[in-house]
C-alpha positions, -999 to 999 in steps of 0.1 A, spaced: -125 405 22 -122 369 8 -123 340 33 -102 319 9 -71 334 -8 -44 317 -28 -11 310 -12 18 308 -36 50 312 -16 64 277 -20 47 255 -46 48 259 -84 29 227 -91 20 208 -59 2 181 -79 37 168 -89 41 156 -53 7 138 -54 0 101 -59 -19 106 -92 11 125 -108 27 105 -137 63 117 -143 77 116 -178 106 94 -166 109 69 -138 138 75 -114 159 47 -98 141 17 -113 163 10 -144 169 -27 -136 132 -34 -128 121 -16 -160 145 -37 -181 131 -69 -165 96 -57 -170 102 -48 -206 116 -83 -212 84 -98 -197 62 -76 -220 82 -83 -251 60 -111 -264 32 -85 -269 53 -65 -293 64 -97 -311 28 -107 -317 28 -137 -293 6 -146 -264 16 -124 -234 33 -135 -203 16 -134 -169 36 -112 -146 35 -109 -108 50 -78 -91 55 -75 -54 71 -51 -30 62 -27 -2 39 2 -7 54 32 -24 83 14 -42 72 21 -77 53 -10 -88 21 8 -100 40 38 -113 64 17 -134 34 -4 -146 15 27 -158 46 41 -174 55 10 -193 20 0 -204 15 36 -217 47 34 -237 38 -1 -249 4 10 -262 21 38 -281 48 16 -295 26 -13 -308 7 11 -330 37 7 -354 27 -29 -360 -5 -37 -379 -7 -72 -365 -8 -62 -328 -41 -50 -313 -35 -42 -276 -60 -33 -249 -52 -27 -212 -78 -31 -185 -68 -19 -150 -85 -26 -117 -76 -18 -81 -88 -47 -59 -84 -30 -26 -122 -31 -18 -127 -65 -34 -123 -98 -15 -131 -126 -40 -127 -137 -76 -164 -132 -80 -162 -95 -71 -132 -90 -93 -149 -106 -123 -180 -84 -118 -159 -53 -117 -140 -63 -149 -172 -70 -167 -186 -36 -158 -153 -19 -167 -156 -34 -202 -193 -27 -207 -207 7 -217 -221 29 -190 -257 19 -182 -252 -17 -191 -234 -29 -160 -243 -62 -142 -253 -65 -106 -227 -73 -80 -249 -102 -66 -273 -127 -79 -253 -147 -104 -235 -180 -101 -197 -174 -103 -193 -193 -136 -220 -172 -152 -200 -140 -143 -168 -156 -157 -187 -164 -189 -199 -128 -192 -163 -117 -187 -151 -140 -215 -178 -126 -238 -166 -90 -232 -129 -100 -237 -138 -119 -269 -156 -88 -281 -124 -68 -277 -102 -93 -295 -64 -91 -300 -42 -90 -269 -57 -78 -236 -35 -71 -205 -55 -72 -173 -38 -53 -145 -50 -62 -109 -34 -38 -84 -35 -49 -47 -45 -83 -59 -38 -98 -25 -71 -83 -13 -90 -112 -28 -74 -136 -3 -76 -173 -10 -107 -171 -33 -84 -169 -63 -102 -190 -89 -101 -162 -115 -63 -160 -112 -62 -195 -125 -91 -194 -150 -84 -161 -168 -48 -168 -180 -59 -202 -192 -92 -191 -209 -78 -195 -244 -63 -229 -237 -96 -241 -222 -117 -229 -252 -134 -200 -235 -116 -175 -258 -107 -178 -294 -98 -144 -308 -84 -129 -276 -51 -136 -258 -51 -125 -221 -21 -116 -200 -26 -111 -163 -4 -86 -143 -8 -89 -106 6 -63 -82 8 -70 -45 22 -53 -13 22 -87 5 53 -108 0 36 -138 14 6 -136 -9 22 -158 -36 28 -186 -10 -9 -185 -1 -20 -191 -37 -32 -224 -49 -1 -242 -65 -19 -242 -99 -23 -204 -96 13 -200 -86 24 -218 -118 1 -197 -140 1 -162 -125 37 -161 -114 51 -170 -149 74 -140 -146 81 -125 -112 95 -90 -104 105 -79 -70 107 -41 -62 130 -36 -32 127 -6 -9 145 26 -20 176 36 -1 182 72 10 203 83 -20 177 69 -44 149 87 -26 169 119 -26 172 117 -64 134 111 -68 126 140 -45 150 163 -64 134 155 -97 99 161 -84 109 192 -65 121 208 -97 85 206 -110 66 211 -78 85 238 -58 95 273 -68 132 281 -72 151 285 -40 122 274 -18 138 242 -5 161 249 24 195 233 30 193 196 39 155 194 34 155 168 6 182 148 24 162 148 56 130 137 39 149 109 21 166 97 53 133 96 73 115 76 46 145 53 40 148 45 77 111 38 80 98 20 48 120 29 18 88 44 2 89 72 -23 53 80 -15 63 86 22 92 108 11 70 128 -13 42 132 13 67 145 38 79 172 14 44 181 4 31 185 39 62 203 50 56 228 22 20 232 33 31 239 68 56 265 55 30 283 34 5 284 63 32 302 83 39 326 54 74 312 50 89 313 16 112 283 22 107 248 34 131 241 63 140 210 83 117 220 112 88 220 88 97 184 78 100 173 114 65 186 121 52 170 89 67 137 100 49 139 134 16 147 118 18 120 92 27 94 118 -2 103 139 -25 101 109 -10 67 100 -20 54 134 -55 69 132 -60 55 98 -49 21 109 -72 23 139 -103 34 119 -114 -2 112 -102 -18 144 -127 -32 169 -127 -20 205 -106 -50 214 -81 -42 187 -77 -7 200 -73 -20 236 -46 -44 224 -28 -14 210 -33 5 242 -17 -24 260 14 -20 239 14 18 244 12 12 282 41 -12 282 61 12 260 55 40 286 71 17 312 101 10 289 90 -27 289 89 -32 251 96 -54 231 71 -74 251 57 -110 247 21 -117 240 15 -132 274 27 -100 292 7 -79 268 -24 -100 275 -21 -92 312 -20 -55 304 -49 -59 281 -71 -76 307 -63 -48 332 -74 -22 306 -106 -41 299 -114 -42 336 -108 -4 340 -130 4 310 -158 -21 318 -152 -43 287 -153 -82 287 -120 -97 278 -112 -119 248 -90 -150 249 -52 -147 246 -54 -163 212 -78 -136 200 -57 -108 213 -27 -123 195 -47 -121 163 -53 -84 170 -16 -78 176 -9 -95 142 -34 -72 125 -17 -42 141 16 -55 128 2 -58 92 -10 -22 95 25 -10 103 16 3 137 35 -25 156 67 -44 147 74 -79 159 104 -100 163 103 -138 163 122 -154 192 133 -190 188 137 -206 222 143 -242 213 123 -267 233 100 -240 248 87 -231 213 88 -199 194 71 -166 204 68 -130 192 78 -99 210 59 -67 200 67 -30 201 55 2 186 66 9 151 55 46 154 65 73 178 51 69 213 35 104 214 18 98 180 3 66 192 -10 79 224 -25 110 208 -43 88 183 -55 66 211 -70 96 229 -90 106 198 -102 71 191 -110 56 225 -119 86 247 -102 69 276 -88 101 291 -81 86 325 -62 56 311 -42 77 286 -34 104 312 -21 77 335 0 63 307 15 97 300 24 101 337 41 67 337 60 77 305 71 109 321 83 91 352 104 68 329 116 99 310 100 86 278 
């Protein structure tokens, strides 16, 4: 008897619900595609390309639309003998400086076995090596930097690269930079010169609403799921949950995919709303665990302080009150406390991870302050805390408090 056997009750092509899948058409982004095509038009016309900056939340189609349009662009310019187009794409998620981005671009352009080291060169030397590789390509080169906000304020390359031709570093190559960011504030953090250069054309991708997400799910489900294997209201439920949370197509697709896996594991031949509800709970717990993975002990204790306050029905809660809860948790676990300012920084990090939400309160002469609360279900948060911190006594006590407050 085989240990592993195929299950084929629900999915026809599960990969169609995955992040790497590239659909033949892009749903619900007609306006953004029109704007994007206009920004790319100089490439077709044989002129120097625009620099384009795209921003919007995770899962709203920025990368998918970019891949789709640049693929079509590369096909279409083959009809013109005077256009020689190359596209170089790089995800900057693990890179935190212009130096690291430049090294990766050089190695992307060089043949395997001829890469340069990630350390040991002056920054300008790496820039010069990049110019040499780009000049060797010639023609028009579009450099796509996904998650470009990862490089922080060390953004020299974002100024230098688009101006390389004007500064005499390139002669036969015209470079256009396409920056993609999930951080709406990243543009404001850029050097003003970089803003003027990189953000020549800006495109904003808003969150999807529920009807848009439903249309996206329906088109993918036709490819991914066997006929009649999606129960009544399932697509609408997935769309509503994702629209209420983030407006992310990725979240909606993940819900449908995991719900299908749960259905198959139970030998069901249809995905029902109950499967979606269980998928939502599991994904939310994974989201907290993923966010906690790189947190310090104090970051996790700051989160546990919010969970404790939530159990008492005392959130949203000010930083000062959360700090009192945090110090009590530190005492009970034998950990030295940090300053209130440091704890506030940890709370801000948790907000950026999507685990907490915060509301700014403007109180006039007394100054402004933030009130924090969980942005994930209470049970998902506390289960993730148990796995990460191993503070069974503390989490059991919090569960008892929550039960008393009918949480």
